[in-house]
KOLKEFI-767633 format. One record per residue (C-alpha): x, y, z. Coordinates in nm, 4 decimals. Example, Ala and Ser with C-alpha at 12.3 -4.5 7.8 and 13.67 -1.06 7.14 Angstrom:
2
<pt X="1.2300" Y="-0.4500" Z="0.7800"/>
<pt X="1.3670" Y="-0.1060" Z="0.7140"/>
REM end
This chain:
67
<pt X="2.3948" Y="1.3567" Z="1.1108"/>
<pt X="2.1321" Y="1.1744" Z="0.9067"/>
<pt X="2.1044" Y="1.2566" Z="0.5382"/>
<pt X="1.7961" Y="1.4563" Z="0.4478"/>
<pt X="1.5896" Y="1.2655" Z="0.1934"/>
<pt X="1.3612" Y="1.4293" Z="-0.0661"/>
<pt X="0.9872" Y="1.4000" Z="0.0067"/>
<pt X="0.9322" Y="1.1703" Z="-0.2924"/>
<pt X="1.1861" Y="0.9239" Z="-0.1573"/>
<pt X="1.0372" Y="0.9427" Z="0.1934"/>
<pt X="0.6846" Y="0.8832" Z="0.0574"/>
<pt X="0.8111" Y="0.5841" Z="-0.1410"/>
<pt X="0.9767" Y="0.4396" Z="0.1720"/>
<pt X="0.6537" Y="0.4768" Z="0.3721"/>
<pt X="0.4480" Y="0.3259" Z="0.0895"/>
<pt X="0.6844" Y="0.0271" Z="0.0705"/>
<pt X="0.6685" Y="-0.0210" Z="0.4480"/>
<pt X="0.2868" Y="-0.0150" Z="0.4281"/>
<pt X="0.3016" Y="-0.2855" Z="0.1609"/>
<pt X="0.5013" Y="-0.5025" Z="0.4025"/>
<pt X="0.2449" Y="-0.4398" Z="0.6756"/>
<pt X="-0.0393" Y="-0.5135" Z="0.4335"/>
<pt X="0.1129" Y="-0.8571" Z="0.3662"/>
<pt X="0.1256" Y="-0.9276" Z="0.7421"/>
<pt X="-0.2374" Y="-0.8180" Z="0.7946"/>
<pt X="-0.3428" Y="-1.0313" Z="0.5011"/>
<pt X="-0.1540" Y="-1.3343" Z="0.6370"/>
<pt X="-0.3252" Y="-1.3084" Z="0.9782"/>
<pt X="-0.6699" Y="-1.2516" Z="0.8319"/>
<pt X="-0.7231" Y="-0.8858" Z="0.9240"/>
<pt X="-0.9171" Y="-0.7985" Z="0.6088"/>
<pt X="-1.0748" Y="-0.4752" Z="0.7337"/>
<pt X="-0.7392" Y="-0.3311" Z="0.8440"/>
<pt X="-0.5776" Y="-0.4542" Z="0.5217"/>
<pt X="-0.8341" Y="-0.2650" Z="0.3159"/>
<pt X="-0.7588" Y="0.0563" Z="0.5060"/>
<pt X="-0.3823" Y="0.0119" Z="0.4659"/>
<pt X="-0.4345" Y="-0.0502" Z="0.0939"/>
<pt X="-0.6227" Y="0.2799" Z="0.0674"/>
<pt X="-0.3192" Y="0.4554" Z="0.2150"/>
<pt X="-0.0931" Y="0.2812" Z="-0.0347"/>
<pt X="-0.3127" Y="0.3981" Z="-0.3229"/>
<pt X="-0.3103" Y="0.7571" Z="-0.1939"/>
<pt X="0.0692" Y="0.7543" Z="-0.1761"/>
<pt X="0.0909" Y="0.5987" Z="-0.5237"/>
<pt X="-0.1194" Y="0.8904" Z="-0.6525"/>
<pt X="0.1011" Y="1.1458" Z="-0.4787"/>
<pt X="0.4087" Y="0.9787" Z="-0.6242"/>
<pt X="0.2537" Y="0.9714" Z="-0.9708"/>
<pt X="0.2828" Y="0.5916" Z="-0.9717"/>
<pt X="-0.0439" Y="0.4317" Z="-1.0729"/>
<pt X="-0.1590" Y="0.1243" Z="-0.8883"/>
<pt X="-0.1216" Y="-0.1626" Z="-1.1354"/>
<pt X="-0.4312" Y="-0.3265" Z="-1.2796"/>
<pt X="-0.3053" Y="-0.6587" Z="-1.1474"/>
<pt X="-0.2780" Y="-0.5210" Z="-0.7919"/>
<pt X="-0.6291" Y="-0.3743" Z="-0.8085"/>
<pt X="-0.7722" Y="-0.7018" Z="-0.9394"/>
<pt X="-0.5905" Y="-0.9018" Z="-0.6695"/>
<pt X="-0.7306" Y="-0.6801" Z="-0.3937"/>
<pt X="-1.0824" Y="-0.7001" Z="-0.5392"/>
<pt X="-1.0686" Y="-1.0800" Z="-0.5577"/>
<pt X="-0.9333" Y="-1.1098" Z="-0.2051"/>
<pt X="-1.1576" Y="-0.8608" Z="-0.0255"/>
<pt X="-1.4617" Y="-0.7819" Z="-0.2391"/>
<pt X="-1.5852" Y="-1.1235" Z="-0.3527"/>
<pt X="-1.8897" Y="-1.2905" Z="-0.2030"/>
REM end
């Protein structure tokens, strides 16, 4: 039988999987979907008590919010 994982660990696994998917969306130019996935990542970071790094926020802003 599969080991039962604590919610924090499950949330971290989902967040990490979303980061992998974000990289794929970014690579294929799906900016709108990437922005939505990033929002989910930030929500999970908050729930985990792990702040999104300033570097990550700045990278996302440069990539998706510049003119």
